[in-house]
LUMKOLDO-645198 format. One record per residue (C-alpha): x, y, z; chain. Coordinates in nm, 3 decimals. Each point is the difference from the previous one (the first is absolute). Layout:
<sites>
{site {X,Y,Z},'A'}
...
</sites>
This chain:
<sites>
{site {4.173,14.533,6.624},'A'}
{site {-0.075,0.370,0.011},'A'}
{site {-0.082,-0.077,0.426},'A'}
{site {0.357,-0.185,0.041},'A'}
{site {0.233,0.319,-0.208},'A'}
{site {-0.200,0.262,0.196},'A'}
{site {0.123,-0.195,0.333},'A'}
{site {0.320,-0.090,-0.107},'A'}
{site {0.053,0.376,-0.077},'A'}
{site {-0.153,0.084,0.324},'A'}
{site {0.273,-0.214,0.185},'A'}
{site {0.283,0.190,-0.228},'A'}
{site {-0.140,0.363,0.066},'A'}
{site {-0.039,-0.127,0.423},'A'}
{site {0.358,-0.072,0.033},'A'}
{site {0.144,0.300,-0.244},'A'}
{site {-0.202,0.219,0.261},'A'}
{site {0.073,-0.189,0.355},'A'}
{site {0.368,-0.031,0.072},'A'}
{site {-0.054,-0.134,0.347},'A'}
{site {-0.085,-0.316,-0.248},'A'}
{site {0.183,-0.295,-0.126},'A'}
{site {-0.057,-0.041,-0.412},'A'}
{site {0.207,-0.262,-0.145},'A'}
{site {-0.029,-0.185,-0.331},'A'}
{site {0.167,-0.365,-0.074},'A'}
{site {-0.060,-0.288,-0.214},'A'}
{site {-0.088,-0.411,0.078},'A'}
{site {0.006,-0.355,-0.150},'A'}
{site {-0.145,-0.296,0.056},'A'}
{site {-0.192,-0.314,-0.075},'A'}
{site {-0.357,-0.078,0.109},'A'}
{site {-0.183,-0.349,-0.051},'A'}
{site {-0.416,0.028,-0.169},'A'}
{site {-0.314,-0.107,0.219},'A'}
{site {-0.259,-0.057,-0.214},'A'}
{site {-0.328,-0.156,0.032},'A'}
{site {-0.265,-0.103,-0.251},'A'}
{site {-0.257,-0.358,-0.029},'A'}
{site {0.117,-0.255,-0.223},'A'}
{site {-0.190,0.050,-0.324},'A'}
{site {-0.083,-0.223,-0.354},'A'}
{site {-0.103,0.235,-0.285},'A'}
{site {0.011,-0.169,-0.397},'A'}
{site {0.132,-0.254,0.169},'A'}
{site {0.344,0.103,0.138},'A'}
{site {0.024,-0.062,0.344},'A'}
{site {0.136,0.332,0.195},'A'}
{site {0.161,-0.039,0.323},'A'}
{site {0.259,0.172,0.254},'A'}
{site {0.336,-0.046,-0.080},'A'}
{site {0.298,0.033,0.225},'A'}
{site {0.097,0.364,0.138},'A'}
{site {0.272,0.163,-0.224},'A'}
{site {0.233,0.261,0.112},'A'}
{site {0.071,0.316,-0.134},'A'}
{site {0.235,0.293,0.104},'A'}
{site {-0.091,0.395,0.047},'A'}
{site {0.184,0.350,0.068},'A'}
{site {-0.094,0.292,0.099},'A'}
{site {0.030,0.428,-0.015},'A'}
{site {-0.012,0.075,0.430},'A'}
{site {-0.085,0.326,0.170},'A'}
{site {-0.046,0.064,0.331},'A'}
{site {-0.089,0.216,0.232},'A'}
{site {0.016,-0.013,0.374},'A'}
{site {-0.245,0.230,0.167},'A'}
{site {0.078,-0.040,0.332},'A'}
{site {0.260,-0.289,0.156},'A'}
{site {-0.331,-0.263,0.016},'A'}
{site {-0.143,0.076,-0.330},'A'}
{site {0.096,0.017,-0.359},'A'}
{site {-0.184,0.041,-0.339},'A'}
{site {0.152,-0.199,-0.288},'A'}
{site {-0.069,0.004,-0.432},'A'}
{site {0.143,-0.174,-0.167},'A'}
{site {0.020,-0.126,-0.419},'A'}
{site {0.023,-0.378,-0.038},'A'}
{site {0.040,-0.260,-0.278},'A'}
{site {-0.069,-0.303,0.078},'A'}
{site {-0.015,-0.360,-0.209},'A'}
{site {-0.198,-0.299,0.189},'A'}
{site {-0.028,-0.343,-0.127},'A'}
{site {-0.320,-0.186,-0.031},'A'}
{site {-0.035,-0.356,-0.076},'A'}
{site {-0.276,-0.258,-0.085},'A'}
{site {-0.077,-0.288,-0.162},'A'}
{site {-0.161,-0.097,-0.308},'A'}
{site {-0.144,-0.329,-0.096},'A'}
{site {-0.183,-0.027,-0.374},'A'}
{site {-0.179,-0.294,-0.111},'A'}
{site {0.189,-0.340,0.083},'A'}
{site {0.279,0.238,0.000},'A'}
{site {0.270,0.001,0.272},'A'}
{site {-0.004,0.286,0.243},'A'}
{site {0.189,0.250,-0.056},'A'}
{site {0.139,0.314,0.190},'A'}
{site {-0.020,0.323,-0.136},'A'}
{site {0.176,0.310,0.168},'A'}
{site {-0.101,0.381,-0.055},'A'}
{site {0.180,0.279,0.113},'A'}
{site {-0.209,0.320,0.086},'A'}
{site {0.227,0.328,-0.031},'A'}
{site {-0.076,0.297,0.222},'A'}
{site {0.010,0.371,0.046},'A'}
{site {-0.113,0.114,0.354},'A'}
{site {-0.012,0.259,0.213},'A'}
{site {0.017,-0.085,0.358},'A'}
{site {-0.106,0.304,0.281},'A'}
{site {0.067,-0.174,0.361},'A'}
{site {-0.057,0.138,0.311},'A'}
{site {0.233,-0.145,0.278},'A'}
{site {0.074,-0.019,0.414},'A'}
{site {0.394,0.006,0.059},'A'}
{site {0.107,-0.233,0.307},'A'}
{site {0.384,0.046,0.077},'A'}
{site {0.122,-0.171,-0.315},'A'}
{site {-0.322,-0.134,-0.096},'A'}
{site {-0.238,0.136,-0.252},'A'}
{site {-0.396,-0.105,-0.016},'A'}
{site {-0.218,0.122,-0.325},'A'}
{site {-0.252,-0.040,-0.191},'A'}
{site {-0.192,0.185,-0.275},'A'}
{site {-0.102,0.034,-0.357},'A'}
{site {0.143,-0.126,-0.328},'A'}
{site {-0.158,0.183,-0.274},'A'}
{site {0.067,-0.176,-0.321},'A'}
{site {0.106,0.188,-0.308},'A'}
{site {0.131,-0.252,-0.271},'A'}
{site {0.011,-0.383,-0.029},'A'}
{site {-0.027,-0.284,-0.292},'A'}
{site {0.066,-0.355,0.048},'A'}
{site {0.193,-0.273,-0.268},'A'}
{site {-0.069,-0.375,0.067},'A'}
{site {0.226,-0.232,-0.165},'A'}
{site {-0.271,-0.231,-0.226},'A'}
{site {-0.194,0.276,-0.113},'A'}
{site {-0.162,-0.177,-0.223},'A'}
{site {-0.152,-0.243,0.303},'A'}
{site {-0.053,0.244,0.275},'A'}
{site {0.068,0.373,0.027},'A'}
{site {-0.146,0.167,0.366},'A'}
{site {-0.108,0.374,0.019},'A'}
{site {0.017,0.110,0.345},'A'}
{site {-0.247,0.299,-0.052},'A'}
{site {-0.166,0.020,0.338},'A'}
{site {0.061,0.329,0.196},'A'}
{site {0.270,0.245,-0.076},'A'}
{site {0.043,0.047,0.403},'A'}
{site {0.111,-0.185,0.267},'A'}
{site {0.103,0.037,0.349},'A'}
{site {0.309,-0.130,0.161},'A'}
{site {0.157,-0.049,0.347},'A'}
{site {0.304,-0.141,0.194},'A'}
{site {0.364,0.018,0.190},'A'}
{site {0.317,0.154,-0.082},'A'}
{site {0.321,0.047,0.157},'A'}
{site {0.234,0.298,0.007},'A'}
{site {0.404,-0.073,-0.004},'A'}
{site {0.118,0.344,-0.013},'A'}
{site {-0.046,0.114,-0.359},'A'}
{site {-0.081,-0.368,-0.099},'A'}
{site {-0.376,-0.161,0.079},'A'}
{site {-0.155,-0.361,-0.072},'A'}
{site {-0.396,0.001,-0.055},'A'}
{site {-0.189,-0.292,-0.014},'A'}
{site {-0.383,0.094,-0.140},'A'}
{site {-0.287,-0.119,-0.168},'A'}
{site {-0.227,0.143,-0.274},'A'}
{site {-0.374,-0.044,-0.163},'A'}
{site {-0.306,-0.086,0.071},'A'}
{site {0.010,-0.214,0.262},'A'}
{site {-0.411,-0.088,0.012},'A'}
{site {-0.119,0.015,-0.405},'A'}
{site {0.190,0.095,-0.282},'A'}
{site {-0.350,0.024,-0.223},'A'}
{site {0.041,-0.155,-0.321},'A'}
{site {0.259,-0.088,-0.182},'A'}
{site {0.061,-0.058,-0.388},'A'}
{site {0.101,-0.327,-0.181},'A'}
{site {0.069,-0.079,-0.326},'A'}
{site {-0.009,-0.371,-0.074},'A'}
{site {0.063,-0.169,-0.322},'A'}
{site {-0.085,0.388,-0.122},'A'}
{site {-0.355,-0.003,0.186},'A'}
{site {-0.026,0.218,0.263},'A'}
{site {-0.158,-0.068,0.366},'A'}
{site {-0.062,0.233,0.283},'A'}
{site {0.175,-0.214,0.343},'A'}
{site {-0.111,0.117,0.398},'A'}
{site {0.262,0.048,0.134},'A'}
{site {0.060,-0.023,0.399},'A'}
{site {0.327,0.118,0.057},'A'}
{site {0.308,0.181,-0.202},'A'}
{site {0.235,0.101,0.276},'A'}
{site {0.415,0.048,-0.028},'A'}
{site {0.235,-0.105,0.257},'A'}
{site {0.352,0.128,-0.039},'A'}
{site {0.293,0.087,0.200},'A'}
{site {0.232,0.322,-0.128},'A'}
{site {0.275,0.176,0.102},'A'}
{site {0.131,0.336,-0.009},'A'}
{site {0.243,0.317,0.006},'A'}
{site {-0.090,0.360,0.061},'A'}
{site {0.199,0.282,-0.091},'A'}
</sites>
């Protein structure tokens, strides 16, 4: 968190001290979908498995500094709401679909290359706050308590003041272990992948 704040301050200072460079602020908003994997398991007689992917949304404040024509850096303050689907099967009961929402506030920092109107970018995303909400908390809750730092990247298209971004954020190889709370009992579960794919549109002022 301290490191991200220092980087943002440095970006702002550079923009003020270098009038030849272009510093712009804007907003973006769009939709996302989760890509989450773990091995199906049984705990206390309850079988937990993957459900269907769920759609969510995200919105962000954007600050972009164009260093030279082909290079830019960008910092964002982003709020996202991402849906995760699970299937809960108790002893002698039909399967039940459960949805868990993860609400996150993150600071993505990216370095990008401009090729005409196209932007290619990559960077890191620092999670500063998060919480989860299940639509059946008495049966299943999930705490996404893995790393607070992820990687991100994507491609964007600039159309004058407007822009469109397609990006991926998360931990592609391993997200460590998340806590599943099943009928009040807790179990740590190894997660193979926890990604968020998103498509958003924005405007620079």
